[in-house]
Structure formats: structure tokens, C-alpha cells
N, C-alpha and C positions, 0 to 999 in steps of 0.2 A: 503494500499500499503506500501511496505518496507519503513522505515523510513529514509533510507539511500539513496534512489532514489530521485534526485532532479530533479522538472520539472522547465524548465525555460519558463515564458511566458511573450508577447510581447504587448498583447492588451486585452482589457475585452472579447472579443470572445475567446481568447484562453484560458483565466482564468476560463470562464464558462465551456469551453469544459474540463477543466482539472478536475472540481469539483468531477464528478462520479468516476475519476481514484483514487483521493486522499481518497474518502470516500469508494469505493467498491461497491457502488450500484448508480444508479439513483436517485436523491432526487426528490420529489414531495410535493408542497406545504411546502416549507422549507425555511429557512435561514441558509445559511452556512458561517462560520467564517474561512476564510483561512489567514492563517499567512503570511506577508510580510516579517517580521524580524524573525531570528531563536529565539528558546526557547518559542515559545507560542504554545499552542494546536490548532488543528484545530478541528473544532465541528460543528455539525448540530442540530438545533431544529425544531420542527413543528412550522409552521408561526403562531405566537400569533394573534388573532383578536379582543381582548379584551383589556382593560386598565389593568385587572385583571391578565390576560395571561401574558401580555407584562411585567409587573412588576414581576411575577414568573419567567419568563425567565432570567430578569436581576438579580435577585436573584442568580440562578443556574450558572450563567456566572461570577458573580464577584470573587468568591472564586478561581475557577483555573486560571483564566485571570490576577487578581491581584497578585497571588502567584508568576506567572512566569513574570510578568512585569518588565521590565528594560528600562533604559532611550531610548526613541527612538521607543519603541516597536510598532507595527503597524499590523492591519489586513486590509482585505478586507472584505466588506458584499455582499454575494452574495443571491438575494431573488429570489427564482425558483417557480414562481406562477404566475397566469392571474391576480390577484387581487393586481392591481398595488398601490391601496391606502393602503390596510393592509401592504405592503411591505414597502412603505414610512413611515407610522407611526411606524411601529416595528422596522424598521433598524435605524432611528432616537432615537427610544428609547434607544435601544442596543448601539448605538455609545455614546450617552450620559453616560450611566453606564460605559460602558468600559474607557471613558475620566476621570470616578472620581478615578479608581484604574490604571490610567497611562499608558492606551493602546489608541492609536491614531487610528482611522479609516481613512485610505487612501481614500478609494472609497466605495461606496454603489450602487450595481449593482442589476437592475431590469431584470430579463430573463422570457420570457414567453414560450420559446420553440422556438421562430422563431426570434424575435428580443430582443436587450438588450438596457437599457436606463441607463447612469451614472446620478444617482438621484440628485447629488449635482450641477454638471455641465450642464444636460439637454444634454449632447454628447450621439448619438445613433448609433445604427448599427443593422444589422443581424447577426444572429448565422449561421456561415458557415459551411459547410461539410469540406472545405479545412483544416479550424481550428480543428476540431473533429478528422480529419484523422490524421494531423501532432502529435496531443497530444497522439492519440492511439497509432501511430507509434513507438513514444519515448518510451511508457511504454511497447510496446511488445518486443522491442530491449532490455529493462533493464530486461525482464523477468517477469514481474508484472501479475498478474491475470486481466484480463479483468473484468470490473464491472457487477453487476447484474442489470437485468432490473430494479428493485426497491428493496425496504427495505423488502416487504412483500416476495418476490421471494426468497431474501438470506434466511430469516428467514425459508421459507418452505423448502430450501435445506437440512435443518438438522433435517428434520423429516422423518422417514421412517418407514418401518413394522419391529415391534418387537416382532411379534408371534413366527419367528423361535427361537429366543433366550428364550422367555419364555417358549418352549417347553422343552428346554435342561437344563432351569436354576436349575430345583430341583437335577439333577444329578451333576452339579457344586458344589451345595452347600453341597451335601452329600460328596462329593469328598474332598471339603475343611475342612469338619469336620475330616476326618480321615487322614489329613496331618497336617503339622505345619506351622505357618507363616512364618518361615523363609524358609522353602523349597518352599512355594509360591511365597515367594519375589524374591528368586533367580530364579524360573522359570520365574516370569513376565520380570524381567531384562534381561534374555536370550531371550525371546520372542520378546521383544520391539528391542534389538539389532538385532534380525533376520529380522524385518520389516524395520529398518534402512536400511540394506543391500540389501533386496530384493523388498520391497514394496508390497508383495503379501498380499490380502484380508485373515485375519483369519477366519479359519472356524468357523462354529456355535459353536461347544464345545471349541474351545480355545478362542473364543471370550466371552464365558460365564464364563469360567475359569479365564481370565485377569479380568473381570469385577467384579468378586466375589474378586478376590485377592486384587482389589484397594479399595475395601470397608474397607480393614484394612489400616489405617493411615499411618503406617511405610511403607507400599509396595506402597501406593500412593505415599507419599512422595519420596521415591527412585526413582520413574519414573519421577516425578515432577523435582527433582534435575539433572536429565538426561539434560533436556532442556536448550538450548544455542540458541544464534541468527543464529547460524551456522545449527543447525537442526531442526529448527521450520516446515518447510516445511513437514517433514516426521513426527513430531507430529501432526501437523494439518490434515495430511491424515489420521492417525491412529484414533485420536480422533472423528475426524468427523463421520467416518464411525462407531465407536462405539456408538457415542451420537445417531445418526439415528436408530440404531438396538437395543437399550437398553431399555428393560421394565423400567417403573415408578421407580421401588423400586431398581434398581441398575444404574439408568441414572446420578445422581448427581455428582459423580467422574467424568465419562469422558465428561460431560459437562462443569465443572469447568478447568478441563485440558486442554479441547478445548479453553476455554474462554481465560486461561493464556497464552496458545501458540501463539494465535491468536493476542492479545496484544502484544507480544513478537515481533511478525512479523510486528507489525505496523497497524493490521486490527482492529482498534477500533469497527467497526460496526458489524463483525463478532463475536467478542467477545462478544457484547451485545446480540447478537441473541443467543450465545452459552448459557449464563447465564440465558436466558429466557426459556432455556429446563431444567433448575435445577427444580425439582417438587416444587410447590409452598409451600407444607407442609413439606418441607426438609430444613431448613435453612443449610447453608454447609459454612464452614470457608474459604476454598480457594474460593469461590465464591465471599466471602466478601472481600477478598484480591484483586482480578480482578477487582471488582467494586470500590474500593477503589482508586486503580491505574488508572483506568478511570475517575472517578469524578474529581481528583485531577490533572489530566493533566500530571501524571508521564510518561515521557519518557522511554522506554525500557532500554536503556543505564543506568538509574538511578536506575534499580532493585537492582543491586549487592549491591550498597550503600544504599540503603533504604530498603533492605530486611528484618533487625531486625524491623525496625520501622513499616512496613507495617504489619509484622505478629502481632505485639501487636496491632495495629488497628483492624485487621482482629479479634483477639480474642474478642475485645469489641464488635464487631458487630455479633459475631457467632449467638448468639439466636435471632438476631432482623432482620437479612438480608432476605428479601423476595424479589425474581425476581417481576420487573415491567411486568405486563401482558399487556402492551400497550392498556390500557382500552378505547381509545379513547380520552381522556384529552389530551391537549399540552405536547409534550414529553420535560420534564424538564432536561433529561439527555443528556451528551455530547455524541454524536455517535462514535467521532472518535479522542479523544485527546491523542490517543497513538502515532499518528504521528505528529510530529513537525518539523518544519524548514524545511519541505520538497518543499517549495515554494519559488521562487525568480521573482518579477516582474521586467520587464524592463531591465532584465540584459543579453539580447541576443544581436546579431551583431549589431542591430540598436540603441539600449540602449534607446528607446523611452518610456517614461513614459505613461501608458495606460489612457485612459480616458480625454488625453489632445488633 
């Protein structure tokens, strides 16, 4: 969700209803860390069910949350699962770890799709359609994309048919050999501007030519530098389409560009899914930049200031970055730390503290 969109929630029910809109998908068997105070990341991790997994999750969270902790920093933990016992243990463990780096856990919620329980106080209630509708209406009016059914469906939306482009790719490669990098860069920038203007899907020959062009770092960087928080929607549309259509050998650049534009928009979950589309045997510097921004909870507004530092970090990671294939082990990554400070609790007309 766009990091500038603010959601005001007044009850645990509304907080739970807000989670899919903040993440971009409906989580399953997860713990979601929702920032109550500004400056903290929002994150999702797979629900850890063993002591070893709980320790691993804590290690993954301590760095980003400790880095951004300020006096009075607070989060809410939302455990989405039918397994209340695992939710209780894991949320206690996470809360203790966050406290060590200066972040207070204001409330710990367990939600199984029907009920919610505030694990510290025992307060409980039902997840109502009324709360879900109010939060959905707020995000629709703000122009936010509605959440995917689950994370797998979000990832599946980035996979498509690459055979049409594979058929025209040899011609595009031959044409590039007979052109110059400068000419191809100028054409790519012009075609990007045309897409910004009309939003029309590129033909197969155009798409192949653009994908071949961005294999050249200077051209890729020229299109990357065009990105701003004002035109991210257009970039996301373009690179989503090209990531779906690109054969393996030319997918790294569009997937990384989609990852960056998604993070810049505040959609960390889509950014991670885009990075998963970078072929595993093609370590890619821009993908490392996006991964570093996500893992460190960097807010999109900080990109301009942190640009040089992140490029330096990415250079060190260039040869070692390999996208996580989500192998079934607990997800130690932060699924949406690009969106920060987008939630306020108890700040509505009644100003009632939730869970009380």
C-alpha cells in the first residue's frame, strides 16, 4: 500500500481488517507486525512453531526494528492462525526480542478468521464484516489496489506465457547487434515516455527490443532513474507485464525494476515476489539493492538520501545475492517493511484505545 495512505483504526477488529490492505495480500499462518508509531517497518513472517524458528525470526527482526527504534516506539502483533498456542508462544518471543531493541509491543492479537483475542488482557470479540467493509472503503477511496487472496496468488500473478517473446527474441538480439547502445537507450526512453502517456501494452517485437536494451546497464539505469514516487504506478504496470512475458535469459532486469518500483510505491510484498522472479542462477545488482532496502526497512522517502550507500552495499552483494525460493522453511524476510508509519491506533472520533 502507498506509504502516504493513513489508516485510522479504532478497535482490534479494524486492525485485523487493515492487515491485508497494508500487506497487499491476505496472510495465512503468519505474524504481522503493524507499526503504531511512525518510523517503524511493517512486516510479516511465517508463524514460527519451534524454538529454533522463533529464535530465527527474532534475529531477522532485531536489525530493522532496532535501527528504526525511537523513544516510545510501539507495534502491534497480529497472529493470523488457528493455532492459538503457537501464536501465544511466538508473539511472546517476538515481543521480548523487540523490547531488547527499544520497541514496545502495545498489543498481541490472535485471529483465526472468525474471532480475535487480545492475548495479554483476554479481551475478545468477533471479526465483523462491518469492520472489513469500512477499511476496504477507506482504501478504495484512497486509490489503493485491493489485496490479493493470499501471497501465493500475488506471486502467481507475476508468472505468464514467455513463448511469444522467446519466438521474436533472436530477431531483437540481431537488431541490437546492428545498432548502438546509445541508439537503443534513446529508443527505450522514448518508448517509456510513450507508455507513461498512453499505458498501452507493448507489442511482442517492442517488448523484446526493450528487454534486450535493458540488458545493457547504462540503458537499464536510465529507465531506473526515471522512476519517482509520482510515476510508480506506470512503471509497475510496465514491468509487471514484461516480467510476466520475459524468457528466463532476459527476466532479471524487468523483475528487478518491478521490485524497485513496487518498493518505491510501498508494496513490499509485491517487491519480494518480483525478486523471486529473478532467475536463481543470475545474481543481479539491482535486485540486491531492492533486497537491502526491504531487509533494512528503508522508507521510500529515504531512497534519495541513501542512494549512494545502498549502491555500495549492493555492489558488495552483487555476486552473492540469490532470490529466496520460499522453500517451505519459515520466512525470515520482512514481507513489507517498505511501508512505514501508515497506521494509527485509537486516533478516530472516539479515540478509544483498542483491546481495552
